[in-house]
C-alpha positions in Angstrom: -7.8 41.4 37.0 -11.4 40.5 36.1 -13.6 38.4 38.4 -16.2 35.9 37.0 -18.5 34.2 39.4 -20.2 30.8 39.2 -23.1 29.0 40.9 -23.6 25.4 42.1 -26.9 23.7 42.7 -27.0 20.2 44.1 -28.8 17.7 46.3 -26.6 16.2 48.8 -27.5 12.9 50.6 -25.8 12.4 54.0 -25.4 9.4 56.3 -28.0 9.2 59.1 -25.2 8.9 61.6 -24.2 12.5 60.9 -26.2 15.6 61.8 -27.6 17.9 59.1 -26.0 20.9 60.7 -22.5 19.2 60.7 -22.7 18.1 57.1 -24.1 21.4 55.8 -21.5 23.4 57.6 -18.6 21.2 56.4 -19.8 21.1 52.8 -20.3 24.8 52.5 -17.1 25.7 54.3 -15.1 23.4 52.1 -16.6 24.8 48.9 -16.1 28.4 50.0 -12.5 27.8 51.0 -11.7 25.9 47.8 -13.5 28.2 45.3 -13.6 31.5 47.1 -11.3 34.4 46.3 -8.6 33.1 48.6 -8.7 29.6 47.1 -8.4 30.5 43.4 -5.6 31.6 41.3 -5.6 34.0 38.3 -6.3 32.2 35.0 -7.3 29.0 36.8 -10.4 27.2 35.4 -12.9 25.5 37.6 -14.2 22.0 36.8 -17.5 20.4 37.8 -15.6 17.3 38.8 -13.4 19.3 41.3 -16.5 20.8 42.9 -18.1 17.3 43.1 -14.9 15.8 44.6 -14.8 18.6 47.2 -18.3 17.7 48.3 -17.7 14.0 48.3 -14.6 14.3 50.5 -16.8 15.5 53.4 -17.4 13.0 56.2 -21.0 11.9 56.2 -21.7 12.7 52.5 -23.0 9.7 50.7 -23.9 11.1 47.3 -24.3 14.3 45.4 -26.5 15.0 42.5 -25.4 18.3 40.9 -28.2 19.9 39.0 -26.4 23.1 38.0 -22.8 24.2 37.5 -22.4 27.5 35.6 -22.2 31.2 35.5 -25.8 32.2 36.2 -28.3 29.9 38.0 -31.3 32.2 37.5 -30.7 32.6 33.7 -33.1 29.9 32.3 -31.6 30.3 28.8 -28.6 28.4 30.1 -30.6 25.2 30.8 -30.2 22.3 30.3 -26.9 23.0 31.9 -24.1 21.0 30.2 -21.0 22.8 31.5 -18.2 20.6 32.8 -15.6 23.4 33.1 -15.6 27.2 33.4 -12.6 28.5 31.6 -10.6 31.5 32.7 -8.7 33.9 30.5 -5.2 34.9 31.6 -6.5 38.0 33.5 -9.5 36.4 35.1 -10.3 34.9 38.5 -13.2 32.4 38.5 -14.8 32.4 42.0 -17.8 31.0 43.7 -20.6 33.6 43.8 -21.5 34.9 47.3 -24.8 33.3 48.4 -27.9 35.1 47.4 -30.8 33.0 48.7 -31.8 30.4 46.0 -30.4 32.7 43.2 -26.6 32.6 43.3 -23.7 30.9 44.9 -24.5 27.6 46.7 -28.0 26.4 46.0 -27.9 23.2 48.0 -30.5 20.9 49.5 -29.8 18.1 51.9 -31.5 14.7 52.3 -30.8 12.2 55.0 -30.0 8.7 53.7 -32.8 6.1 54.3 
């Protein structure tokens, strides 16, 4: 099999009744479980809407503005990012890239709701 990784950048707004640490931990754990190597199947595509849905299901999350969903966050030639799905060939696994500070994986910022 062949592995193809993807990145997600988003601003997540959370309810003031929830702590930043709790929301951040829950969001990142859910995404890593759903789209990490153990959560994906061979030849299974990944959709932007499924990533969004995974984030929005977390208690305390009020909104999510996804600014990037694609294969290489640091490659400026891929902007503006218009990908809605990352397709997999029959021999590929599409998995969330391991976090590399502000370069790959989850590039998330959190804002408390007013």
